N, C-alpha and C positions, 0 to 999 in steps of 0.2 A: 559335684559329687558330695555326698554326705558321709560322715564317719560311721564306723560300725556301731558305735554306741547309740546312734540315732535311728538305726534301721527299724527297730520295732515301732517307735513312736511315729515315724514317717508312714509306715505301712498301715498302722491303725488309723491314722488321720485320713489317709487316702481311701481306705475302705469305708470309713464313715461318710466321706464326701460322695461315695458311690451308692450309698443307701444301705450299707450293712450295719446292723446295730451292734454286733459283737465280733471281735476278732481275737483269736488266741493262737499260741505257737507251741509246737511240740517238736522234739527231736525225731528225725526220720529213721526209725528203727523197726524191725519186724514185729508184728503183732502176734506173738506166740500164743498168748492165752486166747485171744479171739480166734486164732486159727483152729484151735481145738474145739471151741464152741461151735464154730461154723461147720466144721467137719461132722460133728455129732448131729447137728440140726439137719444137714443135708442127708446124712445116712438114715435119718428117721422119715425122710420124704416130706418134711414140712414145707418144702418149697412148691409142692404140687406139680403143676405143669410148667413152672418157670425154670426151664432147663438151662437158661443162661446163667442161673445162679451157680451151676456146677462148673462153669467154664472159668478159665483164668484164675484158678484158686491161688496160685503163687503171687499173682499181681495184687490180689485183694489184701494180702497180709504183709506184703513187703514193698514199701514205697520206692525203694531203689530199683525195683524191677520196672516201675513206671517211668521214673526219671533217674537215669544213671548218675551216680554221684550225689544223690539227694541227701541233704543234711537237715532240712527243716520241712515241717508240714504246717501250713497256715490254714486254720479253720475259720470260716466266715458264716455268720448267721443273718438271714434276712426275714423280717417279720411279714407274715401274710394274713394276719387276723383282720377281717373286714369290719367296717363300721355299719354295715347293712346286712339284712337277712333276706333269704328267699321268700317268695310268696308262700304262706303256710299251706296253700292248697296244691303246691307243686311237689313232685317227687324230689327227694333230697339229693343234693350234690355236695361233695366235699369242698370245704372252703378254699382249699388251695387251687381249685379249678374254676373259681369265679371269674377270673380275668384271663389274660394272655398266658400262653405256655411259659412257665418260669424257666425252663431249660434255656430257651433262647435269650431271655432277659439276663439271666445270671451269667451265661457264657460270655455275653458281650461285656458285662461288668468285670469279669475275671481277666479278659483280654486287655481291657483298659488298665486294670490294676497292674498286671504284669508289665505292660508297656511303661507305666509310670515308674515302676521299680527299676526297670532297665535304664530309663533316662536319668534317674537320680543316683543309682548305685553302681551301675555298670552292666556289662553284657553277661548276665547270669542266665542259667538255664532253668526253665520251670514249665509246669503244665497245670492247667486248671481243670477241675472236675466238678460236675454237679449231678449227683443221683444216678445217672444212666451209665456211669463208668464203674469198673471194678475197684471201688474204694469204700472202705468201712468208715464212712464219714462220722457216724455217731461215736465210734471208738476214738477217733482223733479229736472230736470235740471234748470228750471227757479228759483225754490226755492233755488237752490245751487249757483245761480249767474252766470250761464254759458251762458245765452242768453235769447231771448224772442221767443214766438211762433208767427210765421208770419201769414199772411193772408192765406197762403197755408197749414197751419197746421203743418209745419215743424219747428223744433227748429233752430234758426238762431244765430250763434255766430258772434259778431260784427267784429271780425278780421279774420274770417275764413269761413264764409258762412254756408251752411247747409248740405253738403255732409258728414255726420257723422253717424256712428252707435252709439247708446246710450245704455249703460249698467248700471245696478243698483246693488249695494251691500248694503243690509240691515243688520245692526248689532246691538247688544246690547252694543256696545262700545260707551261710551260718548265722543263725539268729538265736539269741538266748531263749530257751524254752520257758513257758509258764509252768507253775506248779500244777500237776494234774488235780482234777476234782476228786477228792477222796471220800466224800460222804454221800449217803443216800437218804434223801429226805421223804421218801414215800412212807416210811414207818409201817404202821399196821394197816394203813388204808388199803382197801381192796375194791374201791369204786369202779375202776376200769374192768376188773375181772368180773364183778357182779353184774355189770350192765352190758357186757359184750353180747350182742344178739345171737351170735353163733358159737359162743364159748371157745373162741380162738385164743384167748389169753390164758396161759397155763402158769403154774407156779414157777418160781425161779427165773422170772423174766423171759420165759420161753413163749414165743408167738408161733402158733401153728398157722403158717401162711396159707395152707391149703383149706382152711376153714374161714378165713377172713373175708368179709363182704367186699373189701377193696379188691381182693384177688378174683372173686367171682365176677364182679362188675367191670373190671378193667383188664386183668391179666388173662383170664380164661377166654380162649378163642373159640371154644366149641359152640355149635349152634344152639345148644340147650344147656341150661343150668340144671344140675340134678334135682329131681323133684323132692328129695328128702329135705331140701332147704326151704321149701315153700313155706311162706308165712313167717320166716325168721329174719327177713331183711329190714324190717322196721321202716319200709318205704325209701330205702337208700337206692338210688338209681346209678350213681357214679361215685365210687369210693365210700368211705364211712368215717365220720368224726366222733362217733359215740364215745370211744375211750378217752378222747381229748375233751369233749364237751363236759364230761362228768368229773374230770380231774380237778381237784381243789386248787392246784397250782395255777390253773388257767384263769383264776379270778384276777390274776395280775396281767392278763393279756390286754394289750392296748391296740386300737386300730392302727394299721399301717398308713404311711404317707407316700407310698410308692405309686406314682401315677400310672406306670406301666401295668400295674396289677388291678387297675380300676375294674370292678365287676361289669360284665356284659349286661346290658339292659334285659336281654332275654333270660339270662340266668336268674335275675331277680324277679322278673315280672311274669314269666310264663306260668300258666296254670296247667293242670292235668290235661285239659282239652287241647291246649296249644302244643304240648309235646306229642300228643296222639295224632294231631293234624300235620305235624311237621313232615315235609317231603325231604327226600335225600338231597335234592338240589339246594333247598333252603338250608339244610343242616350244614352242607359243605361250605356254603357261603358265610353263614353266621359264625360257625365255629372253626373256621379255617386256621385261626391262630390260637385256638383254645386247647387245653389238655383233653377235652372231650373227643377230639379227633382220634385219640389213641384207641378208643373203643370202636370208632367208626359208626356210621349210621346204623348198620345192622346190629352192632353190639348194644347201642342205646335202645333200639327197638326191642331187642331180646330182653334187656334188663327191665324195661318199662312193662312189657307184657308179663314178665315173671312176678313183679311185685304188685301188679294191679289186676290179675286175673285169678 
């Protein structure tokens, strides 16, 4: 067993060994300010057809509702910036989807981290979350001192940019919190706002999710994308990285070293014709462990037809 004074350094070291580049700590308290912003955002309908955003509101803003007796929120960041690019003749895919589905990769790492903590510290209670659970991970990242939320809604680390997956581990272990990140280094820059193909980025760091290309190409389950958006997708077939690609802070992005995120050869090498000739059987086989399976074959076909016809 290790002493309470070493809890933080042990968890940070364990997280680093698992492939997380950054690890921060915050006290598990209700996110009152975020609750108000989230409520206003939902009331304006900016979540589009993402009805799941309306559910479990109390869980999103209060960590003790997710883990009874919670005292600390641990935020972890994993780099996914690739060292290679797609074939320039291919429809675009968001960089986070180049390799295997990060949900499974990070869930496994969180379970391993929690197991290590229990072995060294004791029988503590905790739950790990990554993206798909009702957790405001970017808010916790700011409170943990890891960065600020940029005008494009992404968490930005001053030394490494924004191409990171964010995971959260809520626990009843008492850990000294880190100072929250108090500054905003976006300044007067409006690159993400100016370059957003569908004008989804509004003033005051408000993102209209119902206008985002990622929403249309991943979240929207309708058979057709509204015609009024024709010609505005800038060739994005799955997700969109435009606001990150133009962000000056991403000049500090460095290629990840995570083998489990190695890009699929098809993602890198497929051309337009390869995607058009792809059968459903081949799609299910090639992308069975890929984030692309979220859109399913019919969604990928819909998106491809929309951007190329």
